[in-house]
C-alpha positions in Angstrom: 35.1 20.2 -4.0 33.0 19.7 -0.9 32.6 16.9 1.6 29.8 14.5 0.8 27.5 13.6 3.7 26.9 9.9 4.4 23.3 10.7 5.2 22.8 12.1 1.7 24.6 9.2 0.1 22.4 6.6 1.8 19.4 8.0 -0.1 20.9 7.0 -3.4 20.9 3.7 -5.2 24.0 1.5 -5.5 24.2 2.2 -9.2 24.2 5.9 -8.6 26.9 5.5 -5.9 29.1 3.4 -8.2 28.8 6.1 -10.9 29.8 8.7 -8.3 32.9 6.6 -7.3 34.0 6.5 -10.9 33.5 10.2 -11.3 35.5 10.9 -8.1 38.3 8.6 -9.2 38.5 10.3 -12.6 38.6 13.7 -10.9 41.4 12.4 -8.6 43.4 11.2 -11.6 43.0 14.6 -13.3 44.0 16.4 -10.1 47.1 14.3 -9.8 48.0 14.9 -13.5 47.4 18.7 -13.0 49.7 18.6 -9.9 52.5 17.1 -12.0 52.1 19.7 -14.6 51.9 22.5 -12.0 48.4 23.5 -12.9 46.9 22.6 -9.6 47.1 25.0 -6.6 44.5 23.4 -4.3 46.3 20.4 -2.9 43.8 20.0 -0.1 41.3 18.7 -2.7 43.2 15.4 -2.7 42.3 14.7 0.9 38.7 15.7 0.3 38.4 13.5 -2.8 40.0 10.5 -1.1 37.7 10.8 1.9 34.7 11.2 -0.4 35.6 8.0 -2.3 36.0 6.2 1.0 32.6 7.4 2.2 30.9 6.3 -1.0 32.5 2.9 -0.9 31.5 2.5 2.7 27.9 3.2 1.9 28.0 0.8 -1.0 29.3 -1.9 1.2 26.6 -1.2 3.8 23.9 -1.4 1.2 25.2 -4.6 -0.3 25.5 -6.3 3.1 22.0 -5.2 4.0 20.6 -6.6 0.8 22.4 -9.9 1.3 21.1 -10.1 4.8 17.5 -9.5 3.6 17.8 -12.2 1.0 19.2 -14.8 3.4 
């Protein structure tokens, strides 16, 4: 799991970003489940995934606000 760059995320559409959020959330759920069953050894991935989700949601919000401002 690697850090996503906000610069790279801004080049994608809102639909692609929303799909990425769902994928990251699913991966976060799987990682939590694996931790409970002692199958996960890389606990630092939680922080990376959480930050990636926050980055993606921030870019989605920026894009939605920008499109609302352009329509007004």
